C-alpha atoms as one frame of an Amber mdcrd trajectory, in Angstrom:
protein
  24.201 -27.110  -9.808  24.451 -23.680 -11.439  22.356 -23.331 -14.559  24.632
 -23.102 -17.606  23.420 -19.839 -19.116  24.813 -18.045 -22.152  26.351 -15.448
 -19.851  27.979 -18.119 -17.697  29.320 -19.909 -20.798  30.930 -16.658 -21.981
  32.592 -16.197 -18.589  33.893 -19.769 -18.239  35.571 -20.601 -21.560  37.707
 -23.426 -20.171  34.943 -25.370 -18.440  35.086 -29.038 -19.409  32.136 -30.328
 -21.418  30.999 -33.866 -22.302  31.161 -33.347 -26.083  32.744 -36.732 -26.680
  30.114 -38.561 -24.647  27.436 -36.852 -26.765  28.945 -38.251 -29.971  30.765
 -35.154 -31.217  34.250 -35.245 -32.677  36.934 -32.915 -31.355  36.972 -30.834
 -34.534  33.145 -30.607 -34.436  33.265 -29.269 -30.892  35.916 -26.771 -31.973
  33.680 -25.711 -34.876  30.761 -25.066 -32.490  32.980 -22.817 -30.373  34.059
 -20.996 -33.528  30.446 -20.437 -34.636  29.395 -19.089 -31.237  32.589 -17.221
 -30.412  32.570 -18.960 -27.022  32.002 -22.371 -25.558  28.422 -23.649 -25.890
  26.063 -23.880 -22.945  24.955 -27.351 -21.935  21.670 -26.835 -23.792  23.436
 -25.630 -26.929  25.829 -28.580 -26.761  22.859 -30.940 -26.497  21.207 -29.345
 -29.549  24.308 -29.439 -31.709  25.104 -33.009 -30.683  21.750 -34.419 -31.799
  21.367 -32.196 -34.858  24.923 -32.897 -36.029  24.505 -36.636 -35.521  24.758
 -38.812 -38.596  21.047 -39.592 -38.512  19.956 -35.937 -38.506  22.696 -34.130
 -40.434  23.589 -36.634 -43.197  27.162 -35.422 -42.745  28.737 -38.470 -44.413
  26.157 -38.829 -47.172  25.387 -35.238 -48.261  28.132 -35.098 -50.863  26.667
 -38.150 -52.616  22.964 -37.409 -52.117  23.227 -34.109 -53.991  23.263 -36.178
 -57.216  19.532 -36.729 -56.777  18.911 -33.031 -57.178  21.634 -32.377 -59.761
  21.176 -35.352 -62.095  17.480 -36.102 -61.964  15.164 -33.377 -63.269  11.805
 -32.936 -61.589   8.934 -34.115 -63.764   5.616 -32.357 -64.246   4.110 -34.265
 -61.339   6.551 -32.964 -58.710   5.079 -30.384 -56.331   7.497 -30.614 -53.381
  10.904 -32.240 -53.565  13.896 -33.008 -51.373  14.307 -30.940 -48.213  10.843
 -31.040 -46.669   9.318 -33.616 -44.320   8.196 -35.611 -47.365   7.925 -35.208
 -51.125   4.636 -34.369 -52.834   3.444 -35.338 -56.332   0.434 -34.345 -58.412
  -1.779 -37.350 -59.198  -4.514 -35.491 -61.071  -8.058 -34.277 -60.364  -6.650
 -31.683 -57.961  -5.182 -34.314 -55.658  -1.629 -34.422 -54.359   0.017 -37.405
 -52.713   2.897 -37.244 -50.251   4.993 -40.290 -49.412   8.249 -41.202 -47.723
  10.233 -44.129 -46.335  12.398 -43.859 -43.221  14.369 -46.152 -40.927  13.976
 -47.063 -37.273  16.613 -49.781 -37.332  18.668 -49.329 -34.205  15.796 -48.619
 -31.782  14.002 -51.717 -33.097  16.936 -53.948 -32.215  17.123 -52.515 -28.694
  13.381 -52.638 -27.997  11.580 -54.356 -30.908   7.985 -53.458 -30.082   8.435
 -49.783 -29.246  11.189 -49.277 -31.817   8.953 -50.496 -34.643   5.777 -48.858
 -33.291   7.383 -45.423 -32.998   8.905 -45.868 -36.452   5.357 -46.056 -37.802
   4.292 -43.104 -35.653   7.181 -40.955 -36.839   6.669 -41.516 -40.554   2.923
 -40.903 -40.184   3.637 -37.518 -38.559   6.034 -36.627 -41.387   3.182 -37.166
 -43.826   0.697 -35.324 -41.597   3.066 -32.337 -41.338   2.827 -31.846 -45.108
  -0.907 -31.176 -44.768  -2.081 -34.626 -45.825  -4.346 -37.246 -44.330  -2.314
 -40.456 -43.957  -4.100 -43.243 -45.852  -1.744 -46.262 -45.806   1.553 -47.572
 -44.473   4.144 -50.042 -45.738   7.018 -51.732 -43.932  10.137 -53.187 -45.585
  11.775 -55.430 -42.937  15.018 -57.383 -42.739  16.085 -59.762 -40.011  18.936
 -62.141 -39.255  18.811 -65.863 -39.981  15.242 -67.097 -39.567  16.263 -69.914
 -37.203  18.525 -67.778 -34.987  17.319 -67.326 -31.379  17.713 -63.542 -31.528
  15.542 -63.355 -34.639  12.850 -65.037 -32.554  13.325 -62.214 -30.027  13.274
 -59.366 -32.532  10.799 -60.340 -35.261   7.652 -61.009 -33.197   8.144 -57.746
 -31.300   8.714 -55.725 -34.467   5.670 -57.210 -36.178   3.510 -56.676 -33.092
   4.734 -53.065 -32.819   3.941 -52.281 -36.468   0.551 -53.971 -36.268  -0.350
 -52.586 -32.872   0.432 -48.974 -33.758  -0.837 -48.977 -37.355  -4.005 -50.902
 -36.537  -4.857 -48.496 -33.714  -4.428 -45.556 -36.078  -6.825 -47.184 -38.526
  -4.260 -47.170 -41.332  -4.139 -50.136 -43.727  -0.747 -51.793 -44.080  -0.647
 -52.479 -47.807   2.900 -53.569 -48.608   6.535 -54.073 -47.776   8.939 -56.977
 -47.607  10.331 -59.472 -45.119  13.861 -60.716 -45.805  16.084 -62.983 -43.721
  19.883 -63.006 -43.952  22.533 -63.616 -41.329  24.193 -60.283 -42.254  21.290
 -58.523 -40.442  21.746 -60.592 -37.268  22.811 -57.735 -35.018  21.274 -55.015
 -37.164  17.703 -55.689 -38.285  16.333 -53.154 -40.735  12.940 -51.750 -39.816
  12.013 -49.301 -42.551   8.589 -47.685 -42.496   6.719 -45.848 -45.234   3.513
 -43.853 -45.380   1.256 -42.390 -48.067  -0.890 -39.304 -47.511  -3.499 -37.549
 -49.659  -4.498 -33.879 -49.886  -5.647 -31.246 -52.330  -2.960 -29.073 -53.912
  -3.966 -26.045 -51.876  -3.542 -27.949 -48.597   0.246 -28.405 -48.822   2.053
 -27.142 -45.706   5.775 -26.516 -45.238   8.103 -26.476 -42.239   9.030 -22.820
 -41.774   8.633 -20.136 -39.127   8.061 -16.726 -40.678   6.244 -13.616 -39.535
   7.592 -11.818 -36.467   5.085 -12.024 -33.630   3.646 -15.334 -34.783   3.347
 -17.807 -31.924   5.208 -21.105 -31.567   2.719 -23.703 -30.329   3.772 -27.134
 -29.074   0.870 -29.574 -29.061   0.311 -33.280 -28.525   1.742 -35.492 -25.820
   3.707 -34.267 -22.823   7.499 -34.476 -23.033   9.063 -37.322 -21.096  12.405
 -38.929 -20.456  11.887 -41.679 -23.018  13.755 -41.287 -26.267  16.471 -38.976
 -24.949  19.143 -39.327 -27.593  16.799 -41.860 -29.246  17.147 -42.476 -32.941
  19.457 -39.492 -33.449  22.191 -41.031 -31.300  21.410 -44.744 -31.616  21.529
 -44.557 -35.405  24.852 -42.712 -35.415  27.137 -45.365 -34.020  27.776 -49.069
 -34.386  26.535 -51.704 -31.964  29.048 -53.701 -30.022  28.787 -57.463 -29.978
  27.772 -57.416 -26.301  24.152 -56.867 -27.349  21.360 -54.438 -26.484  22.118
 -52.089 -23.615  20.429 -48.805 -24.511  16.756 -49.273 -23.757  16.177 -45.839
 -22.144  16.999 -44.195 -25.480  14.063 -45.871 -27.252  10.855 -43.835 -27.540
   7.531 -45.091 -26.204   4.521 -44.723 -28.476   0.824 -44.127 -27.789  -1.170
 -44.710 -31.003  -4.426 -43.446 -29.482  -2.766 -40.121 -28.698  -1.440 -40.043
 -32.265  -4.902 -40.693 -33.688  -6.232 -37.695 -31.750  -3.257 -35.649 -32.938
  -3.974 -36.576 -36.576  -7.640 -35.607 -36.462  -6.885 -32.444 -34.492  -4.201
 -31.392 -36.969  -6.396 -32.050 -40.003  -9.152 -29.876 -38.529  -6.589 -27.144
 -37.848  -5.490 -27.385 -41.487  -9.080 -27.159 -42.732  -9.494 -23.865 -40.896
  -6.138 -22.594 -42.199  -4.787 -21.803 -38.749  -1.068 -22.506 -39.250   1.664
 -20.588 -41.076   4.199 -23.386 -40.690   4.363 -26.799 -39.045   6.893 -29.470
 -38.100   6.525 -32.824 -36.412   8.769 -33.753 -33.502  10.711 -36.875 -34.412
  14.462 -37.423 -34.333  16.147 -34.788 -32.106  12.781 -33.625 -30.758  12.474
 -29.939 -29.895  16.082 -29.321 -30.966  15.089 -30.286 -34.497  11.650 -28.666
 -34.621  12.718 -25.257 -33.341  15.981 -25.005 -35.283  14.511 -26.279 -38.564
  11.429 -24.077 -38.383  13.552 -21.010 -37.599  16.183 -21.881 -40.186  13.633
 -22.345 -42.986  11.752 -19.193 -42.003  12.891 -15.686 -41.164  15.545 -16.944
 -38.750  14.536 -15.498 -35.396  12.698 -17.392 -32.662  12.365 -17.069 -28.898
  11.296 -20.100 -26.866  10.408 -20.304 -23.158  11.452 -23.895 -22.506  10.020
 -24.020 -18.985   6.507 -23.767 -20.473   6.853 -27.162 -22.217   4.345 -29.631
 -20.672   6.276 -32.468 -19.012   5.544 -36.013 -17.898   8.607 -35.902 -15.683
   9.232 -32.691 -13.729  12.843 -33.679 -13.010  13.962 -33.287 -16.619  16.790
 -30.838 -17.216  16.652 -28.287 -20.056  19.140 -30.399 -22.024  16.956 -33.483
 -21.628  13.831 -31.600 -22.714  15.621 -30.414 -25.862  16.945 -33.901 -26.669
  13.842 -35.922 -25.793  12.245 -37.750 -28.698   8.960 -38.412 -26.923   6.337
 -39.272 -29.487   3.038 -37.780 -30.672   4.141 -34.131 -30.667   3.912 -31.352
 -33.265   5.101 -27.755 -33.400   3.038 -25.122 -35.243   3.573 -21.489 -36.142
   0.289 -19.628 -35.570  -0.694 -16.005 -36.162  -1.697 -14.325 -32.870  -5.328
 -13.762 -33.876  -5.720 -17.472 -34.672  -4.257 -18.856 -31.451  -7.553 -18.955
 -29.550  -9.294 -20.970 -32.264  -6.237 -23.250 -32.515  -6.504 -23.925 -28.777
 -10.248 -24.571 -29.012  -9.726 -27.304 -31.593  -6.956 -28.875 -29.529  -9.213
 -28.868 -26.471 -12.009 -30.465 -28.499  -9.691 -33.365 -29.407  -8.240 -33.586
 -25.880  -4.817 -32.579 -27.176  -2.572 -30.522 -24.907  -1.423 -27.301 -26.597
   0.917 -24.645 -25.222   2.360 -21.436 -26.612   6.076 -21.878 -25.930   7.468
 -18.919 -27.859   7.244 -16.636 -30.839   8.914 -15.776 -34.123  11.163 -12.698
 -33.834  12.619 -10.247 -36.328  16.136 -11.256 -35.292  18.456 -13.882 -36.697
  19.021 -16.045 -33.611  17.228 -18.985 -32.011  16.982 -17.948 -28.370  15.792
 -20.343 -25.666  15.107 -19.350 -22.065  14.672 -21.377 -18.885  12.836 -19.569
 -16.081  14.010 -16.226 -17.445  17.656 -17.252 -17.935  18.937 -17.491 -21.519
  20.395 -20.939 -22.171  20.532 -20.952 -26.010  21.612 -18.187 -28.394  22.532
 -19.723 -31.760  22.176 -19.045 -35.499  19.526 -21.691 -36.326  20.978 -22.601
 -39.721  24.217 -23.703 -38.066  22.219 -26.186 -36.010  19.761 -27.417 -38.635
  21.352 -27.034 -42.048  25.015 -26.123 -41.809  26.422 -29.041 -39.895  29.613
 -30.887 -40.778  30.091 -32.220 -44.299  32.489 -35.128 -44.667  34.125 -36.368
 -47.824  34.761 -39.777 -46.323  37.515 -41.759 -48.028  36.240 -44.671 -50.074
  37.765 -47.325 -52.296  36.643 -50.471 -54.050  37.092 -53.290 -51.506  40.058
 -55.573 -52.004  37.700 -58.569 -51.813  35.224 -57.340 -54.455  36.947 -58.921
 -57.475  37.188 -62.326 -55.812  33.521 -62.170 -54.806  32.452 -61.379 -58.362
  34.734 -64.081 -59.775  33.040 -66.747 -57.638  30.485 -67.388 -60.364  27.122
 -68.724 -59.178  26.387 -69.943 -62.707  28.962 -72.723 -62.138  27.251 -74.181
 -59.060  26.034 -77.774 -59.288  22.576 -78.026 -60.822  19.890 -80.673 -60.417
  20.909 -83.846 -62.231  17.402 -85.009 -63.134  13.723 -84.136 -62.996  13.314
 -85.526 -59.468  16.077 -83.241 -58.150  14.581 -80.302 -60.033  11.231 -80.941
 -58.361  12.880 -81.286 -54.958  14.705 -77.976 -55.385  11.493 -76.193 -56.374
   9.868 -77.321 -53.139  12.933 -76.358 -51.133  12.963 -72.911 -52.716   9.281
 -72.042 -52.218   9.414 -73.201 -48.586  12.619 -71.310 -47.707  12.057 -68.415
 -45.250  12.600 -65.690 -47.867  10.338 -67.264 -50.490   7.733 -68.734 -48.153
   4.378 -67.088 -47.520   4.561 -64.110 -45.161   0.884 -64.350 -44.220   1.759
 -65.205 -40.605   3.184 -61.672 -40.458   0.803 -59.751 -42.725  -2.281 -61.280
 -41.103  -1.326 -59.349 -37.962  -1.799 -56.101 -39.890  -5.160 -54.644 -40.822
  -4.821 -54.337 -44.591  -8.377 -53.266 -45.409  -9.429 -50.753 -42.748 -11.081
 -47.585 -44.191 -12.435 -49.663 -47.084 -10.231 -48.163 -49.807  -7.556 -50.843
 -50.072  -7.554 -52.241 -53.602  -4.407 -54.385 -53.455  -2.263 -55.433 -50.485
   0.419 -57.989 -49.727   1.095 -60.509 -51.191   0.327 -58.491 -54.325   3.206
 -56.945 -56.286   2.213 -53.447 -55.129  -0.144 -52.032 -52.554  -2.934 -49.877
 -53.977  -5.502 -47.567 -52.391  -8.413 -45.654 -53.870  -8.242 -41.940 -53.088
 -11.465 -40.750 -54.744 -14.604 -42.834 -54.393 -16.452 -41.076 -57.219 -13.811
 -41.365 -59.948 -11.891 -44.394 -58.584  -8.599 -42.528 -58.842  -5.935 -44.463
 -56.946  -2.264 -44.712 -56.105   0.028 -47.706 -55.815   3.316 -48.164 -54.004
   5.936 -50.894 -53.944   9.148 -51.151 -51.936  12.028 -53.350 -53.010  15.685
 -53.965 -52.353  18.091 -56.888 -52.633  21.151 -56.665 -50.418  22.683 -59.754
 -52.024  22.669 -58.109 -55.444  24.072 -54.898 -53.961  26.867 -56.787 -52.189
  27.952 -58.216 -55.550  27.721 -54.851 -57.339  26.303 -51.844 -55.447  25.733
 -49.751 -58.581  23.759 -52.479 -60.334  22.120 -53.614 -57.088  20.604 -50.169
 -56.507  19.305 -50.064 -60.073  17.824 -53.550 -59.687  15.971 -52.361 -56.569
  14.633 -49.381 -58.525  13.729 -51.557 -61.502  11.901 -54.135 -59.411   9.872
 -51.556 -57.520   9.060 -49.751 -60.794   8.061 -53.084 -62.376   5.862 -54.044
 -59.424   3.924 -50.775 -59.626   3.503 -51.140 -63.398   2.394 -54.784 -62.998
  -0.488 -53.569 -60.838  -1.613 -51.267 -63.669  -0.366 -47.995 -62.165   1.978
 -45.517 -63.852   5.210 -44.947 -61.845   5.718 -41.269 -60.972   8.461 -40.766
 -58.388  10.523 -42.489 -55.725  11.533 -42.272 -52.096  14.441 -44.297 -50.769
  15.866 -45.668 -47.552  19.602 -46.297 -47.895  20.791 -48.792 -45.263  24.544
 -49.320 -44.944  27.306 -50.074 -42.448  29.791 -47.644 -40.927  30.742 -44.652
 -43.104  34.134 -44.679 -41.406  34.921 -47.897 -43.319  36.173 -47.056 -46.854
  34.649 -50.314 -48.156  31.202 -49.276 -46.911  31.542 -45.747 -48.238  32.439
 -47.145 -51.656  29.288 -49.270 -51.537  27.251 -46.206 -50.572  28.802 -43.994
 -53.256  28.239 -46.615 -55.953  24.665 -47.379 -54.897  23.764 -43.690 -54.769
  25.323 -43.111 -58.184  23.451 -46.111 -59.585  20.146 -44.946 -58.164  20.579
 -41.394 -59.483  21.531 -42.649 -62.948  18.597 -45.076 -62.922  16.081 -42.435
 -61.896  17.337 -40.166 -64.658  16.840 -42.924 -67.228  13.375 -43.934 -65.982
  12.222 -40.347 -65.438  11.343 -40.942 -61.789  12.598 -38.068 -59.596  13.643
 -38.649 -55.984  11.241 -36.817 -53.682  13.186 -37.501 -50.492  14.122 -40.358
 -48.251  16.431 -41.454 -45.498  19.987 -42.641 -44.953  20.673 -45.159 -42.199
  24.369 -45.723 -41.521  26.293 -47.571 -38.809  24.233 -50.720 -39.360  27.183
 -52.698 -38.153  28.117 -54.874 -35.184  31.810 -54.606 -34.432  33.571 -55.120
 -37.754  30.606 -56.856 -39.421  28.483 -54.626 -41.656  25.148 -55.525 -43.199
  24.945 -56.049 -46.943  24.491 -52.675 -48.633  20.706 -52.429 -48.727  19.189
 -49.592 -50.745  15.411 -49.892 -50.411  13.470 -48.080 -53.124   9.802 -47.081
 -52.887   8.085 -46.226 -56.166   4.755 -44.399 -56.154   2.400 -44.725 -59.117
  -1.019 -43.428 -60.117  -3.937 -45.282 -61.709  -6.947 -43.462 -63.147  -9.407
 -46.252 -62.336  -8.642 -48.790 -59.621 -11.257 -51.167 -61.027  -8.762 -51.783
 -63.866  -5.954 -52.855 -61.507  -4.176 -56.133 -62.201  -3.813 -58.712 -59.393
  -1.209 -61.488 -59.285  -3.715 -64.366 -59.001  -4.325 -66.790 -61.856  -8.083
 -67.111 -61.397  -9.538 -68.257 -64.745  -8.854 -71.701 -66.171  -7.991 -71.762
 -69.841  -6.209 -68.417 -69.850  -2.856 -68.345 -71.596   0.389 -67.674 -69.771
   2.941 -65.416 -71.432   6.459 -64.665 -70.282   7.438 -61.082 -71.115  11.126
 -60.236 -71.529  14.297 -62.237 -72.101  15.580 -65.047 -69.897  19.342 -65.494
 -69.530  21.560 -67.681 -67.378  21.713 -65.228 -64.450  22.035 -66.805 -61.006
  24.429 -64.467 -59.165  22.849 -63.449 -55.857  19.807 -65.571 -56.703  17.451
 -67.227 -54.256  18.407 -70.576 -55.777  22.110 -70.030 -55.043  21.282 -69.035
 -51.454  18.759 -71.770 -50.668  20.399 -74.709 -52.416  24.094 -73.843 -52.016
  24.301 -71.139 -49.304  26.384 -69.249 -51.835  26.867 -65.570 -52.635  29.116
 -64.745 -55.552  29.329 -63.805 -59.204  27.512 -60.902 -60.827  23.886 -59.902
 -60.283  21.455 -59.876 -63.217  22.079 -57.201 -65.838  19.864 -54.127 -65.872
  18.248 -52.704 -68.990  16.209 -49.726 -67.853  14.937 -48.964 -71.338  13.495
 -52.484 -71.374  12.024 -51.927 -67.907  10.330 -48.783 -69.137   8.922 -50.605
 -72.186   7.730 -53.517 -70.054   6.025 -51.063 -67.724   4.241 -49.339 -70.598
   2.992 -52.692 -71.950   1.762 -53.830 -68.519  -0.060 -50.543 -67.904  -1.673
 -50.492 -71.362  -2.698 -54.158 -71.131  -4.254 -53.576 -67.725  -6.130 -50.464
 -68.830  -7.449 -52.082 -72.013  -8.470 -55.399 -70.459  -5.919 -57.552 -72.303
  -4.586 -59.308 -69.189  -6.283 -60.611 -66.061  -3.191 -61.220 -63.925   0.438
 -60.104 -63.870   3.378 -60.925 -61.615   6.881 -59.548 -61.859   9.804 -61.986
 -61.911  12.482 -61.327 -59.317  13.629 -63.334 -56.264  13.181 -67.026 -57.030
  12.589 -66.516 -60.736   9.678 -67.819 -62.792   8.787 -70.786 -60.582   8.407
 -68.563 -57.515   6.131 -66.147 -59.398   4.003 -68.906 -60.908   3.709 -70.649
 -57.529   2.497 -67.455 -55.868   0.015 -66.666 -58.656  -1.371 -70.213 -58.682
  -1.765 -70.399 -54.907  -3.284 -66.919 -54.781  -5.923 -67.835 -57.374  -6.355
 -71.489 -56.437  -5.694 -72.609 -60.024  -2.894 -74.752 -61.416  -0.736 -74.211
 -64.490   0.773 -76.326 -67.228   4.133 -74.928 -68.335   6.196 -75.679 -71.423
   9.906 -74.895 -71.468  10.565 -72.555 -74.441  12.925 -73.610 -77.182  16.511
 -72.610 -76.449  16.157 -72.789 -72.655  16.723 -75.707 -70.334  14.185 -76.302
 -67.586  16.559 -75.245 -64.806  17.345 -71.798 -66.245  13.687 -71.362 -67.255
  12.546 -71.931 -63.676  15.290 -70.346 -61.545  16.961 -67.552 -63.527  16.481
 -64.089 -62.032  16.947 -62.068 -65.208  15.440 -58.615 -64.742  12.882 -56.877
 -66.945  10.440 -59.802 -66.943   6.869 -60.538 -65.916   4.416 -63.406 -66.346
   0.853 -62.551 -67.382  -2.372 -64.453 -67.916  -4.188 -63.522 -71.122  -7.821
 -64.362 -71.954  -7.900 -66.329 -75.213 -10.093 -63.656 -76.763  -7.327 -61.082
 -76.165  -4.314 -63.144 -77.271  -3.982 -61.694 -80.766  -4.470 -58.110 -79.620
  -1.959 -58.564 -76.808   0.737 -60.276 -78.875   0.307 -57.733 -81.673   0.889
 -54.931 -79.171   4.014 -56.608 -77.779   5.328 -57.302 -81.281   4.702 -53.769
 -82.466   6.539 -52.354 -79.427   9.422 -54.837 -79.666   8.846 -56.609 -76.347
   9.544 -60.370 -76.396   6.390 -62.267 -75.413   6.669 -66.050 -75.203   3.685
 -68.315 -74.647   4.744 -70.686 -71.872   1.559 -72.422 -70.825  -2.008 -72.296
 -69.668  -3.931 -71.887 -66.418  -5.317 -75.354 -65.798  -5.935 -78.049 -63.206
  -4.838 -78.345 -59.600  -1.082 -78.718 -59.970   1.895 -76.938 -61.474   3.172
 -79.179 -64.232   6.376 -78.506 -66.141   5.860 -80.707 -69.168   8.487 -83.383
 -69.582   9.884 -82.685 -66.114   7.553 -82.947 -63.094   4.257 -81.991 -61.533
   3.527 -80.746 -57.998  -0.052 -80.650 -56.647  -1.124 -77.243 -55.366  -1.959
 -78.866 -52.026   1.669 -79.947 -51.632   2.956 -76.548 -52.746   0.609 -74.754
 -50.360   1.756 -76.807 -47.390   5.411 -76.181 -48.265   4.869 -72.476 -48.914
   2.695 -71.612 -45.916   4.061 -73.730 -43.062   7.543 -72.248 -42.713   7.013
 -69.030 -40.738   4.388 -70.411 -38.326   6.759 -73.247 -37.437   9.580 -70.766
 -36.819   7.696 -68.058 -34.943   4.192 -69.052 -33.895
């Protein structure tokens, strides 16, 4: 076969090309021809196809995502915002923290172990590329019905992949979520987050400037795995026939990644790079075009110098491969030798594959023949932009009118007790320790809090005890009922969880998981959720540092619930003042902070007891959330509380159950005046937390709440070996523990 060179492409304008098979639309292919003034070569077509995919170009979401930059001002902590590999915030004492959440949903359905493992590897390299040492990972997960046979195929592989890769890297897994819902049956959500730490002066950006500077590819050899990978898989819907795209899933090697991390950090310490980019989605197509586009514009690459695992790969396949554990650096000529020495020390393959030019084109050659000659911005940053049509779904009003508050409630105390046990043993509310015990949560010795705490927390300075906390949250059931409010509830819960740990929320990253953007119903959900999140961040003062959009989470005509996952990062000056969730001291007083209303729409109770989804989600009061956060942070810092737990899924009884089991102490609860026991236990009103207060601190604590205008209601005491709701029922902790901890092992062990 004749190599498709630029010259040949110019001479054969009518040659047929597989643009449709590569996921391009007819008008997109026409646009490429217009940009180039000719038909593209096969290599150029491959580059445009992966870079203009939904996953890489955000072509359906750009018009909505711009709100994050337009509406939400950057606060004083922001050092690097949207547009880089990850956002960076100032946490004090000269330290900067970078963090991000991304999706690896589609590959994880096709090949659960490798899909999840390489999701961890990819997000870790994003953090590394900013100049930071990765210090912790988190993983928000969503699966289909817990008792479905395919969930038993997907979940164990995903969990093993996350644990296997993260544990081998020596990174503690400090947080995340596990949610089951039949809407995720054909489209599990495997979102992965990472936190990295550096000094301000160590921040690195993805750009290729300085004519004559060398382009160095280093890390693993390029193979045939991952060709089209996440860039293509995440840009189309699955068909109901099931997984059939295994070759497109990347294969990870965590030991190679560990070497790559240490090698890269040493290279950073010696200030040997002028720009750097990891190779993730779209592989070399992404790294070369983005580096050139963000720099001076010109780059020449000799593609045949790329180290291969498979010598039969074509130029197109090399450009599209998403093989893992690879980085691309821009290095000044006089620093190349030292760069290579460090790579050799760490047994990392490194090859000069090109150089930055003073031109404006990205030029790629194969054995001396030019196969790519493109303006890099048109590949990396000037792809299609779609204003997809969207409209409020015709079924939305009926869904909201199906009021969950009217569902049948327990008729007596015995039924109330029975429903409590059913709730805390349901797959979503049950203990996730069968999963989290497969992750190393304490490696490196700096983990302060980890699941099942409200937020994960790590110490970043051993002398001063400076630390950071992160929580990820999202409730697709709330967002299905009202996407605008649902997104704000996800933000509020994550914000509240960080504050409950004692840390001050600073900024957010997000992972927006939705169905097909070609469905106006889905696009309305996306537009509303994005608007809600932007408005919420503006009100809370938490800028968006970056994130990820995952669309086409849909099998046939069935889309997942709209699932915006929000990660909030916070800072704490002294991790020894953190607040755990465990009730550990008998005699301490339990206070409920915030107002409780009859709010059961989208609740765990409505799902577990009635298999119902309808009505309106809880109302959001972000000013109240901010006040609650300030109280929780002040009380933690000043020693007024010993434990705190936010109230969200499952309401008060779920939070109290978790805090009692975590601390091994019971609680006696009294239903406050004006509430019935059912609403008291199961309502999911937002802006609430339960805290345990030492008796010596009660007056100081209640005075602070009163002075700030935060409702604080004394609801009981830490005591005994059961949870007793006075006048209603009691349940021994031993019975609760069995109910809470047995569910997942029975399903998956």
